[in-house]
C-alpha positions as CSV (number, residue, x, y, z in Angstrom):
1,M,-61.8,-61.2,-76.7
2,T,-59.5,-61.3,-73.8
3,G,-58.8,-62.0,-70.4
4,L,-60.9,-65.0,-69.3
5,F,-62.5,-65.3,-72.7
6,P,-59.4,-65.7,-74.9
7,P,-60.8,-66.7,-78.8
8,G,-60.2,-70.8,-78.3
9,S,-62.6,-70.4,-76.0
10,L,-65.8,-69.3,-78.0
11,V,-65.3,-72.7,-79.6
12,L,-65.8,-74.6,-76.8
13,I,-69.0,-72.4,-75.7
14,Y,-70.3,-72.7,-79.5
15,F,-70.2,-76.9,-78.6
16,F,-72.0,-76.5,-75.2
17,Y,-74.6,-74.3,-76.7
18,G,-75.0,-76.4,-80.0
19,L,-75.4,-79.9,-77.3
20,A,-77.9,-78.2,-75.6
21,F,-80.3,-77.5,-77.7
22,F,-79.4,-80.8,-80.2
23,S,-79.9,-82.8,-76.8
24,L,-83.1,-81.2,-76.2
25,G,-84.6,-81.8,-80.0
26,L,-83.3,-85.4,-79.9
27,A,-85.0,-86.0,-76.8
28,V,-88.1,-84.1,-77.9
29,L,-88.2,-86.4,-80.9
30,L,-88.1,-89.2,-79.4
31,E,-90.9,-88.4,-76.9
32,A,-93.0,-87.3,-79.6
33,Q,-92.6,-90.6,-81.3
34,R,-94.2,-92.2,-78.4
35,S,-96.5,-90.1,-77.1
36,V,-100.6,-90.4,-77.6
37,T,-101.4,-88.0,-75.4
38,E,-103.9,-84.9,-76.1
39,L,-102.2,-82.4,-74.2
40,P,-101.7,-79.3,-76.2
41,F,-97.6,-79.8,-75.0
42,A,-97.2,-83.1,-76.9
43,Q,-99.0,-81.6,-80.3
44,A,-96.3,-79.1,-80.0
45,M,-93.8,-81.2,-80.0
46,L,-92.6,-81.7,-83.1
47,P,-91.8,-78.3,-84.2
48,L,-90.0,-78.1,-80.9
49,A,-87.8,-80.9,-81.9
50,T,-86.9,-79.6,-85.1
51,F,-86.1,-76.3,-83.6
52,G,-83.4,-77.9,-81.5
53,L,-81.9,-80.3,-84.1
54,L,-81.7,-77.6,-86.4
55,H,-80.5,-74.8,-84.0
56,G,-78.0,-77.1,-82.5
57,G,-76.8,-78.1,-85.9
58,H,-76.3,-74.4,-86.6
59,E,-74.5,-73.6,-83.7
60,W,-71.7,-76.4,-84.3
61,L,-71.6,-75.2,-88.0
62,E,-70.8,-72.0,-87.1
63,M,-68.3,-73.3,-84.0
64,F,-66.5,-75.0,-87.1
65,V,-66.8,-71.6,-89.3
66,K,-64.8,-70.0,-85.9
67,E,-62.3,-72.7,-85.5
68,A,-61.5,-72.5,-89.1
69,G,-60.9,-68.6,-89.0
70,L,-58.9,-69.4,-85.9
71,H,-56.5,-71.3,-88.1
72,G,-55.9,-68.8,-90.6
73,Y,-58.3,-70.7,-93.4
74,A,-61.7,-68.7,-94.2
75,M,-64.4,-71.3,-94.8
76,P,-66.6,-70.2,-98.4
77,Y,-69.2,-67.8,-98.4
78,W,-71.9,-70.4,-99.4
79,V,-71.4,-72.2,-96.0
80,D,-71.9,-69.1,-94.3
81,G,-74.9,-68.7,-96.1
82,V,-76.0,-72.4,-95.2
83,R,-75.5,-71.5,-91.8
84,V,-78.0,-68.6,-91.8
85,L,-80.3,-70.4,-93.8
86,L,-80.6,-72.8,-91.0
87,L,-80.5,-70.5,-88.4
88,A,-84.0,-69.0,-90.0
89,I,-85.3,-72.2,-90.3
90,S,-84.9,-73.1,-86.6
91,F,-86.2,-70.3,-85.6
92,C,-89.3,-70.7,-88.1
93,A,-89.9,-73.8,-86.1
94,L,-89.7,-71.9,-82.7
95,I,-92.9,-69.7,-83.8
96,A,-94.5,-72.9,-85.2
97,F,-94.3,-74.2,-81.6
98,G,-94.9,-70.9,-79.6
99,I,-98.1,-70.4,-82.0
100,R,-99.0,-74.6,-81.7
101,L,-98.6,-74.1,-77.8
102,L,-101.3,-71.6,-77.5
103,Y,-103.6,-72.5,-80.0
104,P,-103.9,-76.2,-80.5
105,M,-104.6,-77.3,-84.1
106,R,-106.7,-80.0,-85.7
107,R,-105.1,-79.8,-89.1
108,K,-101.5,-79.6,-87.2
109,H,-99.2,-81.1,-89.6
110,M,-100.4,-78.8,-92.5
111,L,-100.9,-76.0,-90.5
112,D,-97.0,-76.2,-88.8
113,M,-95.7,-76.0,-92.4
114,E,-97.6,-72.8,-93.6
115,I,-96.7,-70.9,-90.5
116,G,-92.9,-72.0,-91.0
117,I,-93.0,-71.2,-94.7
118,G,-94.7,-68.1,-94.2
119,M,-92.1,-67.1,-92.0
120,L,-89.5,-68.3,-94.0
121,V,-90.8,-66.4,-96.8
122,F,-91.2,-63.0,-94.8
123,W,-87.5,-63.7,-93.8
124,L,-86.4,-64.0,-97.5
125,I,-88.1,-61.1,-98.5
126,G,-86.3,-59.0,-95.6
127,V,-83.1,-60.6,-96.4
128,L,-83.5,-59.3,-100.2
129,A,-84.5,-56.0,-99.2
130,M,-83.1,-54.4,-96.0
131,A,-79.5,-53.9,-98.0
132,L,-81.6,-50.7,-100.2
133,I,-83.3,-50.2,-96.9
134,T,-80.2,-49.9,-95.4
135,Q,-77.5,-47.8,-97.5
136,P,-79.7,-46.4,-100.6
137,G,-77.3,-45.9,-103.3
138,N,-74.3,-48.1,-102.0
139,A,-76.3,-51.3,-102.0
140,M,-74.5,-52.8,-104.5
141,H,-71.2,-51.6,-102.6
142,L,-72.0,-54.1,-99.2
143,T,-69.4,-57.1,-99.2
144,V,-71.3,-60.9,-99.2
145,R,-69.7,-60.9,-95.7
146,S,-71.8,-57.9,-94.3
147,W,-74.9,-59.2,-96.1
148,L,-74.5,-62.5,-94.3
149,D,-74.2,-60.6,-91.1
150,M,-76.9,-58.5,-92.1
151,A,-79.0,-61.5,-92.7
152,D,-78.1,-63.1,-89.4
153,T,-79.0,-60.1,-87.6
154,W,-82.2,-60.0,-89.6
155,S,-82.9,-63.6,-88.4
156,R,-82.7,-62.8,-85.1
157,Y,-84.6,-59.7,-84.8
158,S,-87.9,-60.7,-87.0
159,L,-87.6,-64.6,-86.1
160,A,-86.1,-65.2,-82.9
161,V,-87.4,-62.4,-80.9
162,P,-90.9,-63.1,-81.6
163,G,-90.5,-67.1,-81.4
164,S,-88.8,-66.9,-78.3
165,L,-91.4,-64.8,-76.7
166,F,-94.0,-66.5,-78.2
167,S,-92.5,-69.8,-76.8
168,S,-92.3,-68.4,-73.4
169,Y,-96.1,-67.2,-72.9
170,A,-97.2,-70.5,-74.0
171,L,-94.8,-72.3,-72.2
172,W,-96.1,-70.1,-69.0
173,Q,-99.7,-70.4,-69.5
174,Q,-99.0,-74.3,-69.7
175,A,-97.7,-74.2,-66.5
176,R,-100.9,-72.3,-65.1
177,V,-103.1,-75.1,-66.3
178,L,-100.4,-77.9,-64.8
179,R,-99.6,-76.4,-61.6
180,R,-102.4,-78.0,-59.5
181,A,-102.3,-81.5,-61.1
182,R,-98.7,-81.8,-62.1
183,R,-96.7,-79.4,-59.7
184,R,-93.3,-80.3,-60.5
185,F,-93.8,-80.4,-64.0
186,A,-95.1,-76.8,-63.9
187,Y,-92.2,-75.9,-62.2
188,N,-90.0,-76.8,-64.8
189,L,-91.9,-75.2,-67.5
190,Y,-92.6,-71.7,-65.3
191,V,-88.3,-72.0,-65.5
192,A,-88.3,-73.0,-69.1
193,A,-90.6,-69.7,-69.8
194,V,-88.3,-67.1,-68.0
195,A,-85.6,-68.7,-70.0
196,F,-86.9,-68.6,-73.4
197,L,-87.7,-65.0,-72.1
198,F,-84.5,-63.6,-71.2
199,Y,-83.0,-66.2,-75.0
200,G,-84.9,-63.8,-76.5
201,L,-85.0,-60.2,-74.9
202,V,-81.5,-60.2,-74.5
203,G,-79.6,-63.2,-76.3
204,Q,-81.2,-62.4,-79.7
205,V,-80.8,-58.3,-79.6
206,F,-77.0,-58.1,-78.7
207,V,-76.1,-59.8,-81.9
208,T,-73.2,-58.4,-84.5
209,E,-72.7,-54.9,-85.2
210,T,-74.1,-54.0,-88.6
211,Y,-75.5,-51.1,-90.8
212,L,-79.1,-52.7,-89.6
213,F,-80.8,-50.7,-86.8
214,P,-80.5,-51.6,-83.8
215,S,-77.7,-53.6,-84.2
216,N,-75.4,-50.7,-84.7
217,L,-76.5,-49.3,-81.2
218,L,-77.4,-52.6,-79.0
219,N,-74.6,-55.4,-80.5
220,A,-72.4,-58.2,-78.8
221,A,-69.4,-55.8,-78.4
222,L,-71.4,-53.8,-76.0
223,F,-72.7,-56.6,-74.2
224,E,-69.5,-58.0,-73.8
225,Q,-67.8,-54.5,-72.7
226,V,-70.6,-54.0,-70.1
227,I,-71.4,-57.4,-68.8
228,G,-67.6,-58.5,-69.3
229,V,-68.8,-62.2,-70.7
230,P,-69.4,-62.7,-74.6
231,V,-73.3,-62.7,-75.1
232,Q,-72.5,-66.2,-76.7
233,L,-72.0,-67.3,-73.3
234,F,-75.1,-66.1,-72.3
235,R,-77.2,-68.1,-74.9
236,A,-75.5,-70.9,-73.6
237,L,-76.3,-71.0,-70.5
238,T,-80.1,-70.2,-71.4
239,A,-79.9,-73.3,-73.8
240,I,-78.4,-75.5,-71.2
241,A,-81.3,-74.1,-68.9
242,L,-83.9,-75.3,-71.7
243,A,-82.7,-78.4,-71.7
244,L,-82.4,-79.0,-68.0
245,T,-86.1,-78.1,-67.5
246,L,-87.9,-79.5,-70.7
247,I,-85.6,-82.7,-71.1
248,P,-87.4,-83.3,-67.5
249,A,-90.6,-82.2,-68.2
250,L,-91.5,-84.9,-70.9
251,N,-91.6,-87.3,-67.8
252,M,-95.3,-86.1,-67.6
253,F,-96.1,-87.9,-70.5
254,E,-94.8,-91.1,-69.5
255,L,-96.6,-90.7,-65.9
256,E,-99.6,-89.8,-67.9
257,R,-99.1,-93.1,-70.0
258,R,-98.9,-94.8,-66.9
259,Q,-102.1,-93.7,-65.4
260,A,-103.8,-94.5,-68.6
261,L,-102.1,-98.3,-68.5
262,A,-103.6,-98.5,-64.8
263,A,-106.8,-97.0,-66.1
264,A,-107.0,-99.5,-68.9
265,E,-106.3,-102.3,-66.1
266,R,-108.9,-101.4,-64.0
267,I,-111.3,-101.4,-66.8
268,A,-110.1,-104.8,-67.5
269,R,-110.3,-106.2,-63.8
270,E,-114.2,-104.8,-63.8
271,E,-114.8,-106.3,-67.1
272,L,-113.6,-109.3,-66.0
273,A,-116.0,-109.3,-63.1
274,R,-118.6,-108.3,-64.7
275,R,-117.6,-111.2,-66.9
276,E,-117.5,-113.8,-64.4
277,T,-120.7,-112.7,-63.3
278,L,-122.3,-112.9,-66.0
279,Q,-121.0,-116.7,-66.5
280,R,-122.1,-117.1,-62.8
281,Q,-125.9,-116.0,-64.3
282,M,-126.4,-117.9,-67.2
283,L,-124.8,-120.8,-65.4
284,R,-127.8,-120.1,-62.7
285,H,-130.5,-119.4,-65.8
286,T,-128.8,-122.4,-67.7
287,V,-129.6,-125.0,-64.6
288,A,-133.1,-123.4,-63.9
289,A,-133.9,-124.1,-67.9
290,Q,-132.8,-127.2,-67.9
291,E,-135.0,-127.9,-64.8
292,D,-137.8,-126.0,-66.5
293,E,-137.4,-128.1,-69.1
294,R,-137.3,-131.3,-67.2
295,R,-140.4,-130.4,-65.6
296,R,-141.9,-129.9,-68.9
297,I,-141.0,-132.9,-70.8
298,A,-141.9,-135.1,-67.6
299,R,-145.3,-133.2,-67.9
300,E,-145.9,-134.0,-71.2
301,L,-144.8,-137.9,-71.1
302,H,-147.1,-137.9,-68.0
303,D,-150.1,-135.7,-70.0
304,E,-149.3,-137.2,-73.5
305,I,-147.0,-140.3,-73.4
306,G,-148.7,-141.6,-70.2
307,Q,-152.2,-141.0,-70.9
308,T,-151.9,-142.7,-74.7
309,L,-150.2,-145.3,-72.7
310,T,-152.9,-145.8,-70.7
311,A,-155.3,-145.9,-73.5
312,L,-153.5,-148.5,-75.2
313,S,-153.3,-150.6,-72.1
314,L,-157.4,-150.5,-71.8
315,G,-157.5,-150.9,-75.8
316,L,-155.9,-154.2,-75.0
317,E,-157.9,-154.9,-72.7
318,R,-161.2,-154.0,-74.2
319,L,-159.5,-156.0,-77.3
320,L,-159.4,-159.0,-75.4
321,L,-163.3,-158.7,-74.6
322,I,-163.8,-158.2,-78.3
323,T,-162.2,-160.8,-79.4
324,Q,-163.8,-163.5,-76.8
325,R,-167.5,-161.8,-77.8
326,E,-167.8,-159.6,-80.7
327,P,-165.2,-160.8,-82.9
328,E,-166.5,-158.7,-85.9
329,H,-165.4,-155.5,-84.2
330,L,-162.0,-156.6,-84.0
331,P,-160.6,-154.6,-86.6
332,E,-162.2,-151.0,-85.5
333,A,-160.4,-151.6,-82.3
334,I,-157.3,-152.7,-83.7
335,D,-157.5,-149.2,-85.8
336,D,-158.1,-147.3,-82.8
337,L,-155.2,-148.7,-81.0
338,R,-152.9,-148.1,-84.0
339,Q,-153.6,-144.3,-84.0
340,L,-153.2,-144.3,-80.6
341,S,-149.5,-145.7,-80.8
342,N,-149.0,-143.8,-84.1
343,G,-149.7,-140.4,-81.7
344,A,-147.6,-141.8,-78.8
345,V,-144.7,-142.5,-81.7
346,S,-145.6,-138.6,-83.1
347,E,-145.3,-137.5,-80.0
348,L,-142.5,-139.2,-78.8
349,H,-140.3,-138.1,-82.0
350,H,-141.4,-134.4,-80.8
351,L,-139.9,-134.3,-77.8
352,V,-136.9,-136.4,-78.6
353,T,-136.3,-133.8,-82.1
354,E,-136.8,-130.7,-79.1
355,L,-133.7,-132.4,-76.9
356,R,-131.8,-133.2,-79.7
357,P,-132.7,-132.9,-84.1
358,S,-131.6,-136.5,-85.4
359,Q,-131.6,-135.0,-88.8
360,L,-128.6,-132.8,-87.6
361,D,-126.4,-135.9,-86.7
362,H,-127.2,-137.9,-89.8
363,L,-128.3,-135.5,-92.7
364,G,-126.6,-132.0,-91.7
365,L,-127.3,-128.5,-91.3
366,A,-129.5,-127.6,-94.2
367,A,-131.9,-130.9,-93.3
368,A,-132.1,-129.9,-89.8
369,M,-132.8,-126.2,-90.8
370,R,-135.3,-127.9,-93.5
371,S,-136.7,-129.8,-90.3
372,L,-137.1,-126.6,-88.4
373,A,-138.9,-124.6,-90.7
374,A,-141.7,-127.5,-91.4
375,D,-142.1,-127.5,-87.3
376,Y,-142.6,-123.8,-86.8
377,R,-145.1,-123.7,-89.5
378,R,-146.9,-126.9,-88.5
379,R,-147.2,-125.7,-84.9
380,F,-147.2,-121.8,-84.9
381,G,-148.3,-121.0,-88.3
382,L,-144.5,-119.0,-89.1
383,K,-143.6,-118.8,-93.1
384,V,-139.8,-119.8,-93.0
385,Q,-138.4,-119.1,-96.4
386,L,-135.1,-120.6,-96.3
387,H,-132.4,-119.2,-98.2
388,F,-128.8,-121.7,-99.1
389,E,-126.0,-120.1,-100.5
390,G,-122.8,-121.4,-101.3
391,E,-120.9,-124.8,-101.3
392,R,-123.5,-127.0,-98.6
393,R,-121.4,-129.5,-96.4
394,R,-120.8,-131.0,-92.9
395,L,-119.3,-128.7,-90.5
396,P,-118.1,-129.5,-87.4
397,G,-120.6,-130.7,-84.9
398,E,-119.8,-127.5,-82.6
399,I,-120.8,-125.2,-85.0
400,E,-123.5,-126.8,-86.6
401,L,-125.3,-127.5,-83.4
402,A,-124.4,-123.5,-82.7
403,I,-126.1,-122.2,-86.2
404,F,-129.1,-124.3,-85.8
405,R,-129.6,-123.0,-82.0
406,I,-129.0,-119.6,-82.7
407,A,-131.6,-120.0,-85.8
408,Q,-134.3,-121.6,-83.0
409,E,-133.9,-118.9,-80.5
410,A,-134.1,-116.3,-83.2
411,L,-137.5,-117.8,-84.8
412,T,-138.7,-118.2,-81.4
413,N,-138.8,-115.0,-80.4
414,V,-140.2,-113.9,-84.0
415,V,-143.4,-115.9,-83.0
416,R,-143.6,-114.7,-79.8
417,H,-142.6,-110.7,-80.2
418,A,-142.4,-109.6,-84.1
419,E,-146.3,-110.3,-84.5
420,V,-146.1,-111.5,-88.4
421,D,-146.4,-114.8,-89.9
422,S,-143.1,-115.0,-92.0
423,A,-139.2,-114.8,-91.3
424,D,-136.8,-115.3,-93.7
425,V,-133.5,-117.1,-93.1
426,R,-130.2,-117.0,-95.1
427,L,-127.6,-119.5,-94.6
428,E,-124.2,-118.9,-96.4
429,F,-121.7,-121.5,-96.4
430,A,-118.3,-119.8,-97.6
431,P,-115.0,-121.2,-97.5
432,E,-113.5,-119.9,-94.2
433,A,-117.1,-119.0,-92.5
434,V,-120.8,-120.0,-92.1
435,S,-123.3,-117.2,-91.6
436,L,-126.6,-117.2,-91.0
437,C,-128.9,-114.3,-90.9
438,I,-132.7,-114.3,-89.5
439,C,-135.2,-110.9,-90.3
440,D,-138.5,-110.4,-90.0
441,R,-140.8,-107.3,-90.8
442,G,-142.4,-107.1,-87.6
443,I,-143.1,-104.2,-85.1
444,G,-139.3,-104.5,-84.5
445,F,-137.5,-103.2,-81.1
446,S,-135.0,-101.4,-79.3
447,P,-131.9,-103.2,-79.2
448,P,-130.9,-103.2,-75.6
449,E,-127.1,-102.9,-74.6
450,I,-126.9,-106.2,-73.1
451,R,-125.5,-105.4,-69.5
452,Y,-123.7,-108.2,-67.6
453,S,-126.0,-107.3,-64.5
454,E,-129.1,-107.5,-66.3
455,C,-130.9,-111.0,-66.6
456,E,-134.2,-109.9,-68.9
457,H,-132.8,-111.0,-72.1
458,W,-131.4,-114.2,-71.6
459,G,-132.3,-115.0,-75.0
460,L,-130.0,-112.2,-77.2
461,M,-127.4,-113.1,-74.3
462,G,-127.9,-117.1,-74.7
463,M,-126.9,-116.5,-78.8
464,T,-124.3,-113.9,-78.4
465,E,-122.4,-116.5,-76.0
466,R,-123.0,-119.2,-78.5
467,A,-121.3,-117.3,-81.4
468,T,-118.3,-115.7,-79.1
469,Q,-117.8,-119.3,-77.6
470,L,-116.6,-120.2,-81.2
471,N,-115.0,-116.9,-81.7
472,G,-117.8,-116.0,-83.6
473,T,-119.9,-112.6,-83.9
474,L,-123.7,-111.8,-83.6
475,T,-125.1,-108.8,-84.6
476,I,-128.7,-107.3,-83.9
477,E,-130.1,-105.0,-86.4
478,A,-133.8,-103.3,-85.3
479,A,-136.0,-100.6,-84.7
480,P,-139.4,-100.0,-84.0
481,G,-141.8,-100.4,-86.8
482,Q,-138.9,-101.5,-88.7
483,G,-138.5,-105.1,-88.0
484,T,-135.9,-107.2,-86.8
485,R,-132.4,-108.3,-88.5
486,V,-130.4,-110.9,-86.5
487,T,-126.7,-112.2,-88.2
488,A,-124.7,-114.6,-86.4
489,R,-120.7,-115.3,-88.6
490,L,-118.7,-118.4,-87.2
491,P,-115.2,-118.9,-88.6
492,L,-114.3,-122.3,-89.9
493,Q,-111.2,-124.1,-88.7
494,E,-112.0,-126.8,-91.2
495,Q,-113.8,-128.3,-94.2
496,I,-116.0,-131.5,-93.9
497,E,-117.1,-133.4,-96.8
498,V,-118.9,-131.6,-99.0
499,D,-122.7,-132.3,-99.5
500,H,-123.6,-130.6,-102.5
501,G,-123.1,-126.8,-104.0
502,G,-125.6,-124.4,-105.6
503,K,-127.8,-121.7,-104.5
504,D,-131.2,-122.3,-104.4
505,T,-134.8,-121.4,-102.1
506,D,-136.9,-123.4,-99.9
507,F,-139.8,-123.0,-98.6
508,T,-141.2,-124.2,-95.3
509,G,-138.7,-126.9,-94.9
510,G,-139.7,-128.5,-98.8
511,R,-137.1,-129.9,-101.2
512,S,-135.3,-127.8,-103.1
């Protein structure tokens, strides 16, 4: 090497050659750790990073070997052997990159390893056999240096050329896919495809002259003689072109991440808007329900309590007349008035219980559930079988009320829709949560997908809201003809005074 490229300049070429590929491999590796996209290029980044890092390391190792030779120091043969092995492994990774880019695979890591190992075995077989093939009868007379040079040449012919062609074609196809949506990135891939094409067809064909055909005809010496520059410079320039085009192309993943983030933010905003719409609708529904409840209570007070009080007033007047005229009928009249007053008290107690069960405040959730079961049997003929599990105790008031109201709504749905006369209610007290399960063997239904714009499943939505407000969950399992199961689970932030524990079964509100 003379003229513009003295022997010392080759070391510098190797440095920038290795730097270009090592920088490419490092940039791709860092992006591969962050990328979650499903683009084929993203799925093939790990083999490309492996190729860049290993091949860059190979070039730097060869740089040290050349530098040592310039100073009259011959590196041990094993160092050159490691260099050749590193070269072959890097080209195996390049083949895996091209195949992965062309054919994205599900079992990607395993297949990458299988492809790489298979090509490496093929290369090793060639390394062991090519001495006999190239010099029959004189194979044992080949020097170690000649054998390593042929191994280097065989690596480039058998691995580098097909790997570069695979990668070039695969990058070209990816550029065609991206040219409409991401034109700038597609342009980078087009340039990288051309660079890989020249890297394989020129840079890896003109190699060290050996006995191996066609290196005895097309070799690095011929390239420098015809072109006037060492082939290593050509390889370095293609490596720099690859680094300058593929590294910026990685920005498309950042763009895709930003687009995904923007889409997620848009969905979140839409979800928040739907949530606010639901809250407004729930508020209107709650106000309307309160007004309906007030009208019902006013009607019942007028129809039941009012009529009873009127009857009591008339009965008292009649009692006064009986006392004056027919004292012998006085006990009968007093008994009638007592029955009327008892009925009024009972009706008033029923109304108060519907508004707020007194057992919930004074005796706790278990007692309130017994009362609820007895009330549904008395009013609707629904046989409610209660199961208590765990250590029964007082819970925070909002949790007890939420469990009670969810049970009340679920049992009301059983009465209205299930077409059965029995239901199972299971209440479990766990250290970290309380769980309620109501199931029936009725006609079932197809659980609706509760949408925020709908207003026809307010009962289900109300139960869900009660559970959600307390950081709990509510699930509905149902199918036509297979009954319904409603399960609510509310986490406990603190434990209240223990009532009594154990596991028992209670029917229709009776003591257990």
